[in-house]
Structures are given as C-alpha cells and as structure tokens.
N, C-alpha and C positions, 0 to 999 in steps of 0.2 A: 624502281630502284634507287634506292640510295646512293647519292655520291660522296665521295670522300671529301673531306674540307681541310682546307690549310690556314694556318696563323701564318701569312706571310710579310707581316711587319707589325712593330710595336713602335706607339708613341706615347710620352709623357710631358707631365705639365707640373712642374712643383714649384709654388708661389714664391717669389723675393728668394732671399738670402736664406740660406742654412743657419737656422735658429740653438745654437748650444744650450746647453742644462743651464748654465749661469744666465742667460737672456732670458728664459723661458718667464718668468715670474714677470718682466718688464713688458715682455710684449703683450702676454693675456692680462697684465695688470693686477696689482698687488691689492688683496682684499683684508682692508681694516691697516694700522698703523704697524703692525709687524709682517715680516715675511713668511710664510708657510712652513710650517713645522713638519709637516707630511710628506713634501716634496722629494727631501732626499732619499727617505726610506722608499718613495716607490720608484725612484729614480735607479736604486739599488736595487731591485727587483726587475727591473723591466730592461735595463742596460742599455737602454737607447739615450744616445748623446749627440744626436741632431736631427730635427724634424724642419718643416716649412708651415707659414701660416700664412693666412691673405686676408693677414689684418696688421697694421703696423703698429707703431708705438704707442698710439693713442687709440686701439682699438677701432680704427675706422677700416672698412672694408678697401682694400686694394684691388681684388678682381673676384667676380660671382660664383658661385658654383657652376653656371653654366658657361661663364669665359675660359674656366680650368679646363671644362671637359671638351669645350671647342678646340683650345689651344692643344690638348692631348689627341682630338682627331688630325688635325693638322700635321702635328708631327709624324703621325704615323704614317698619313698618305705620303708625307714628303719621303718617308723611306720605303717606298713602294712604286709600281709602276703607274697607278691611278690618280687621278686630279679628284678635286671635291666634286666635279660636274659627274664623275663615274660611279659616285657610291648609289647604290639600290636599298639599303636598309641602314638604317640606324637604328642603334638599339642602346639606350643610356639608362645606367644605374644608379640610385644615391640613397642615402638615409631621407634625406630631404631635400628639395630644391630650394630656389631661392622664394619662389612664392607659393604658398597653398595652392592655386590653380595659375595656369594651366600644368601640364605634365611635362615633367622635367624634360623629356625626349623632344618636346615641342620647342620647349626655351633654347635648347641645344641646336637643332634644326636651324631656329631664326636665328644664333650667333653666328653659325657657321654659313647661313647665304644659300642655303641646300637648294639646287632645283626640287622640283617634288619626287617625294620618295616615300617609301614605307619607314614607320617610325614605331617602335615600343618603348615604354615606359617601366621600368624594372623597380620597384621601390622594397628596400628592405635594409639590413645592415650589411656585413662582411660578406656573406655567401650573393649578394644579389648579383655580384659581378659575373658569378658561375651560371646562374639563372641566367643572366643576359648572352652569355658565351653560348648557352644549351639553345635560344630561340633564335640566334644568330645562325647555328650549325644545323639547327632543322630546318631553317629557311634555304638555306644555300644547300645543303644535300638533298633536298627534296625539288631541288631546279627551279624553287619559288623566286629566288635571287639569286642573281649572277656575283653578286658580293655582299658583303654586310662590314659594318664597323660598330664595335661593341666598345663601350667605352662606360669607366663607373668613376666617379668624382666624388668626392667629401670636403665639406666645408664645417668642421666639427668646430672649430675657435671661436663662430660666432653665438654659439652655447656657452662659452667657457669663459668669457670677457668677464673683468670684475666688476663692472657695473652692472651686469645684471643680478649678481649677489647682493652687490651692496644698496642695492635699490628694495631688496628684499631683507635687509637689517643685518645682515652677517657681515661681522668687523670685530663691531664693538662689543667684545663681550658673548656674542653670539657665534658660535663654530659652525661654520658649513659640516654637513656630514660627511663621511669618510665616503661614504657610496657615490658621492657626488663630486669631492673636493678630488679623489685620487683619479678621476678624468680627466682632470687636468692635467696632470704630469704623464697622459697617457697616448690622447690622441691627436691628430694634428690632419693638414689639409694637403689635397693635391688631387691628380687625376691621371688614369691611365687608360690607353686605348691599343686595340686589336683589330689587326683588319683580315677577315675571314676570306677565302677564294676556295674556288673549287678545284684548283690546279695549283702546283707548289710554284711555278714561275722558277726565276733564277735566283740562287744563291741558296741562303737554308730558308726551310720552311720548318713549321711543327705541323705535322697531323693528326686531328683529334681522331684519337683513336674511341674514347668513350668518354661520357659523363654522368657522373650518378648524382644525385641531389637526394638527400632524407632530412626529413622533419619528423621531430620527435616533439612538437606543438602539443599534441595530444597527452604528453606525458611529463610535459613540466610546465610551470609556470612563465611568466616572463622575467627576463633575466637580464634585460638591459632596455631601457624606454625611456620617453621623456612623461616625466609627470610623478607625482606622491606616491611613495610603494603602499600605502592603506588606499590611496584612492584607485589605480590602476589594478591591485590584485582584488578590489570590490567585486562585488557579483550584483547588479552588471558592473563594468568598469567604468569610473570617472574620468574623462580627461578633460584638457584645457578648455576646450569649447563647452562641456558642460557648465561652467562656473559663469555666473550672469555677465560679468566684463571682464575685460582684459586684465584690469590693476588687480582683481580678488583670485586671479587665475594666477597670476605671477606672486601674489602674497602667499598663497597656498601651497607652491614650489611645483606647479603643474605644468610649468614650461621648461624645469631643469634634468638634466639629463643624469640618470639615477644605475647602478649597476650593484646588481645584489650578489655580493662578492662571495655567500655562501653557496650560490650553485656552480660557480666556477670550477672545482674540481669534477663536477657531472657532467659539465660541456668537455673536461678534457678527454673524460672517461668514455663517453657514448662518442667523440669524436673517432679516438683510439678502435674501439670496439667496430666503428665502422669500416676502419681498415681491415682488421682481421675479416668481416663480414665478407668482405671483398674476396680477397684471399679464398677464403672456405668456399665461395661459390664459383671459383675458378675466375673472377674477372679482372685478378691484379696476381702475376707471379713478381713477387719481391727480388727474388734472384735476378731477374731480368732488368732491374730500374735501375737506371745511372745517376738519377740526380732527383730526389726530393723535396720540391717546392712548397714549403709549408709556411702559411699565414698566425703568426704567433702573435698576440697582443702585448705579449711579454716574457722574457728569458723565464720567467720562474716558470710558468706555461710548458716551455719548451723540457725544461727537468722532468716536470711531472710526467710527460707524454714520454721520453725516453725511456723513464721507468716502466710506464705499463706496456708498452713496444716491448721490453727486453724482458719482460714477465711473462709474455705471450710467446716468448722466445723469436724474435724480430731485432734484431741488430742494427741499428743503420748506421755505416760510418759516418761521422760528425763531418767530414770534407764533402761528403756526396747531399748534405742537407743544404738547400740554398735560400737567405733569407735577406733581406734588407732593411729587417727593422731597427737593427742598431743604428742605421747612418739616415735611413730615410721614414723613421717612424711608424706608427700604427695609423696607418690612414682609413679604415673600416674598408668599404666597399671596393676603394682603389688599390688596395694593398695588394691582390691577387695580378691583376695587369701589371702594377707597377714592379713587382717581385719578378714575374716572368720575363717582361720586356729587359730588366737589367740583366738576367742570364740568357737571354738571347742576344745580348749584344757586347757579352761579355769575353767570347772568343772561345769560350771553355766549351762549346757544344761539339761534335762531331754527329756526320751521317749515321743512322742505324740505333744512335741512343734513344734510351726511354725516358721521360719525366713524368713523375708522380705529382701532382698538386693536389694538398690539402688545406681545404678553407672553410673552418669552423666557425659559425656564427652563435654570440652568445643570445644575440633577441629573445628568439623564444628553440631555442635548440634545432637552427637549422645548418646542413652540412654538407658540402660541396667537394668531388674528388673527382679530379681531370686526369688524365691518360693521354699523353701525346709522344708522338715520334719523332725525331727529328729528320729529316730529310734534306737532300740537296746537295751541291757539289756533284761530285762523282756520281754519286747515290741517284740523285736527279739526274744527272745526264742518260744515266743507265736503267733509270725505272721504266718498265716495258710499258707500254700503251695498254691501253684498255682491248679488249678483243670482246665480238659479240661472241657469248655462247652458243655453244651448235649440239646440235642432237647426231650424233652418230649413227652410220647404217647398224642395225642389229645384228648381234654375234650371229654367225652363220651356222645353222644345224645342217649338216650332209643328211641326205634321205636317200631310200633306194628309190623312190618316186611313187611309193604307194599314197593313194587320196589320203590317209589318215596319216602320216607322216607329214605332207603337205601341207592340211589343214592346220596341224598344231604349229608347223613354223610359223604361219600366216599369225596365226593368233597372238604367238608369242613377241609375233617384230610388232604388232600393235600395243603390246603389254610394254615391250622397250621403249618406244619411241614416247607415252607415256609418262612411263616413269622416267628416263632421262630429264624431259622435257621440269617435271619438278624437282629433280635432283640439281640441276642449273639456277634453281630460282632460292637453293638453301643456302643462307648468309656466306658461309667458309666457302661456299664452291662459287657464289659471285663474288667474292673478293678475291678469289684467283684469276676469272676473267676479269675484274674492273683492273687489277696491276696495283692490288693495295693489300697482298697478304703480307701480314706480320710473323715474323718468328714464333711469338707465342699463340698463333694460329695453327701454324704448322705441328708445333709442340702436343695443342689440344688436339688435332685432328689425330694425332697419333697416339695418344692417351687413351682416346676414346676406340682407338681401331684395335688397340691391342685387345682389349676389355673384350671385345666382339671376338676378333681373328682365335683367341685361345679355345673360343669354343667350337671352333670350325672342325677340327678333326672330329670333336668327340660325336657331332651329332652324324659326321658322314662313316664314323665307326658303328654306331646304332644302326644307320640305314643297311649296311653291309652284315649285321650280326642278324636281323629280322629278315633278310632276302633267303627264301626257303630252298631247298637243294636242286629243285630243276633249273634254276636260274642262276645255276654258280659261276656261270662266267662274269655273270653281271656282279655279283657278291666279289668274286675276286677284282674286278674294275675300281669296285669302289673301297676297297681294300688299300689297293695301289693308291687311289687319292688321297685316303686319310692317312696312308704313310709320307706322301709327298708333302703335307700341309703339316703335320703334327708339330712341326718347329719354329712357322712361322713367324708364331709372337717374338721371338728372340729376336728376328730380325729386326722387329718395331723396337724393340727395346732397344738395340745398338744406334739405329736412327736416331730415337729418342735421346739418348745419352749424347750423342755426335753432336746437337744443336741445343747444347747445355741443360736438359733437362736429369732430372736426378733420378736412377733408375729404379731406387727402392719406393719412389714416387709410384710409380709407373706401374710397379708391382702388386703396391698395394691396391691399386686403385679399384673400383669398383662398376660396373656396368651402367652406363646410361638408362634413362627409361626405355629407347628404343631399344636399345641392344637387349635389354632383358628381357621386351615382349618377342625380341626375334627370336632368340635362343630358347624360350620359352616354348615358340611355334613349332618351331623346326625339330626341336629336341622330342615335344610330344608327337609329333606326326611320323619322327623317325623311328617310336618305340611302337608300329603296329607292322604286321607282319607286310610284307613287301611295300615298302611304303614308297612307291615310284613314283607319286605325284608329286616327291620333292626334288624331280628332275627340274620342275619349273622352279623351285629355289636355286637349284645350281646354275640355271641359265641367268638368275640374275646377278647372282654372287661371282659367278667366273666372268659373266660378261663384262662385269666392272673392271675387272683384270684386264681382259682382252682388248676392249674399246676406249677405257676410260683412265685406265691407272698411267701409260705412257704419256697421255696429255696433260696429265696432273703433274706427274714428276716432271716436264719440262718447264711447267709453268713456276713451279714452287722452286726448282734450281733457279731460274730467270729471274724471279723477285728478291729470292734472299741470299742469291750469290753463293750456291751450296754446291758443295763436291759430288759427283755421281754417288760416290757411299754413302751418302747423308741421305738419298732419296729412295735406298737400294730396296726396299720392301717394295713399293712401287714398279720398280725398274722392274724387279724379278717377277712380278707377275704380270705385267703385260707383254713376258715372252711365256711363260711357264704356261699362263691358262692357253695357251693353245695346246699343249698336249693334253690338258683336263677337256678340252672342248672334243678331242678326240676320243674320248671315253663317252663322253655324254652323247656323241654321234653314235656311237656304238650301241648305246644302249634305247635309242630311238628306232635302231635300225634293228633291234633283235627281235622285234614280232610280240612286244609285249601290249602293245598299244591298241585299246578298244576306244569307242566312243564315248564309254564314261571316264577311262582314263585321261584321254585327252582334254575332257571339260576340269578334272581332278587337277592334273600338271597347270593348265592356265591360272586356275583359281590359286593353286600354291603360288606359281609367277607375281600374280596382282598381291598377292598378301605381302610376300618379300618384299616386292618392290616398294610397297607403302610403308612398311614398317623399316 
C-alpha cells in the first residue's frame, strides 16, 4: 500500500549578490563594442528585475553546479529534523552538469560527502525537477526509502558569457541570432531542494496529493536546445559531438543555447490545456485551490496563460498566483523548488490550504503538475493516526432455522468477507484508514455515490412491480423500501454542498463505469417476474449501510473536521438500514427459498459486490 509523502523542509542556494538589470551585461560580458540593443526589449517583456549568477565580472566560475546543489541540500536539512547522515535517497535534476560524465547526482553526492545511499540523476530542463520529485515520492511512498532529498540546480550563465560568442566571430558586424541572444537576458543560476518524508513531523508540511507529468515530444519538434537549429532539426539530428573537433563544433554554433520562439505560444497553449484536462478528469478542482505556484519564463507568458484560462472559464485571482520570477529570475529546473520554498517560508500558508504547481518546459514540450495540501500546526497535531482496515462481521440475517435459510446465510457471509476485504483496498477507502483523506476525496465520493443512489429506488420499485400476487406481502415490503429511499440522493446533495461542492455540478453528473454496470445489472434483473435473487443485491448494498457507513462517517469527520450534518447520508444509513434488514429478514423467512433460488441469490450478491 502506498504511504503518504510530505515535503517537510525546503532549501535554496542563490550564488553571489543579486544582479540588477543594469549590471547584467557587465556580469555576462558585452559582445562587441556596443551594448546590446535587444536587452531592454526582453527585460520589458519578462519583467525580471534581479537574478543570480555563479560567475564573476570576469566570467570566471564562482561555484560549480554540484556545489550549488549541495548547498541547497544542506540548507534544506538545516531546516529539518534530519542530518546529512540520515539521507537515504538523493535525486538531482539539471539541464547539464559540470561534467559530461559522471551523472550529476554522483557529483552532488560526492560534494556533500554523504554516506552510501541511493541516488538518481534526472536530465532535462524546467520540468525535470517535477520528474525528480515524482521519483522521490514513489520511492518514499512505496516504503523503499525512509526519506529523500530532491534537488534541482542550474548553471546557465556558463553558456551565455560573451567570450563564447566572441570566439565565434560575433560582435564586430556579426549579430548574435535573436533566438540565442534573448536567452542571455532570460536565464540565471541557482539551486532549490525539497526534503520528502513519510510523516509530516512538527510544523508545517506539504502533503503530496498528486503529480502528473505529460510529454508531447511526439507531436512537437525541439523548442529549446543546445545546437544549431538546422542541424538539431535534421534527420538524424547533428549535435556537437558529431563534428570532427570541438573548434569546428563551436564555430558551427553547435554549443550555443537556442530557443525557437515561434513555438512558445504553443507551449503556453498546451500547458493550459493540460490544466483543463486535469479538471475534466476530476483530478483537480479549481474551486479548492488556494495557491497557484506557476513557473513562467517571462511575464509575457503569464499574460498569455491568463487569457487562455479565462477563455476556458477559469479565472485565477492574481493574488493567489505565487511566483518569484521577478526577483530571482528564470532558473530553469531550479525554478519550481525555489518558488515552492519561498512560498513555504512566506508565512502565508495555513493548514488545509491546497497548492497547485504548474511547471512547463519548452525543451520539447514537457509539463509537470503537482497538487499539494498544507498540513501542520493544529491540523497536524489532530491528524488521526492510521488504523488497520478491518473486516466487519457480516450483516446478520435472522432465520427460522430452516436448513435452506441457514445455508443461504453462511454463503452470504463468505461473500461479505471477500467483498469487504477487496473494498478496503480501494484507494479512497485506503486513504480513510491511512488518515490522509482530503476534502476533495470526500466530494468525489459523494459525487459518485449520488449518481448511483438515485437509481436505488428505481430498481427496488421495479422489483416490487414484478412480484406476482401470491407474494403480495413481499411486494408491500419492497414498495415500503423504495418509498424510504426515493429521496436519499437529496441528502447526498446537501452533504456535497456543505463541503464546498456545487450542487449544479453534482446534479449534472453522470454515473461512472462501475455505477453504470451496477445499474444496468440490477435494473435488468429487476425486470423479470419475481426477481427474488436481488435479495443478494440488497444484502450487499444495505450491508454497506449497516456495517460500514458509520465507520466511514466517523473517519471522515475526524480527518476533515466536519460537523455531523456534513456526513448525514452515511450517518442516516448506519441507522436506517437496520429497518431495511428487517424487511430482508422477512423475505428470507417467507418460504420462497429453494436450492436454486439460494444459488441465484448468492450469485447476485457476488456480482453486486464485485460491481
């Protein structure tokens, strides 16, 4: 079973002093006799006013990429309850390490001087930090690592210093291509780290609710890359190692950073569509989001994204969008952990808040989406401990003592035990027992229950209408049962609204695949004459109310701090289903049982339990 994962501490390292717009060209170096004519235009668009570089005014390296990453890891651990020796997994992401080989994580591990531990290197651009977080949470969540440190670091300025381009002949009458020069005024250096543990610990923590990663490289060519555009887009592509020597590769622009700017609107569009897809798939409720942590490489793209969101009916309040782009710059893969760390330390977070992180990568259209929930403080102290899922005693059916009735009860008891054992492994039920249920989980549960429950009285009424005259007392019992349940769905709607759901949304909802199959099965069986085999269906469905509903209501209230009236549907059925079982008792004791009917009832119970 997957354990919950929490970001319990963050760390950062930004090299040197903050470099203002006025100092940028002096730090990176001026190409040729005249200052750049493009710099001011790009800065007006990206609105970055400060950033950090790991080079000095002579473009000499002050910190290696591995050193920056190691310093961010140390900072994260200094803000935690762990020491370096306690780290069990180190995951490191970057667009390029200090050396082609060995892997970046190996170099960071060595820089830290950690004892032997598991490591992983993630290579990419901005979204590689999300992939690194995914790797870390999967390992911790599976119980394979007690904790993990996820770090992303970038050293872009080494690719942007003037000496590189001057050696290629740029500056004296030869202008650097726009697709390369504008990146000089966009990118900067730094590192951010996240500590992941299986429990929140003291203080605030961020529970990782979901991570979604989507690549569209099969649909788009490279957009940001190192190399000459014509060579990179050739078939097969030609990289710097394909040239006869390093000087030839440099002269051909094969080591220059390049951005295909005409593809950038597509990057924004696909990224926004990814958010809409998460909403449509039920993985994201924008009404439940308190903070949007969004990586923009330029303010210009923030405006474009806002327009696309608005066209899709999603308006995000500007004060709920968190970014440090303007003060820390675009730090590639490190941007995500640096932003999240700044928000984490801002004093703005409160237990129960939900954070959505959006991390697009133009490299070749890779996008990361992370949903987090703030826990800690009072919420952490009152967080219920995980309890082992248990299988309750089967719902009891009273009999007259006849062998057929007793045989039916024994077989149904076996069906119940197998059913509840499987039920406890369903993800949302497992989260109840683990103490990590979210408000969105509860809304999802109510949303799907409503579409199923609304059919409950329909199939029971159909059963009653197809019971023949000689079984009139049973027909009356089924009619009474249908009358009791025909407005249950309204109770679910009230519960849904009380926890922040939109009633119109739940009313327009459609049955999921399982509910569709269940409804078709029971309505089809109920259309036959004397469909008494559906006693088995009633045993499972009403048994949920009698044996499980009260336990679920208590766990949901405890974890989400809800009032009794916000779990009214579950609480009602934990009591009312005793009455319903009295009618089930009467049906079993009515004398209708035969060996064949007993077999049919047990089969119906098995089918409904599985559906």
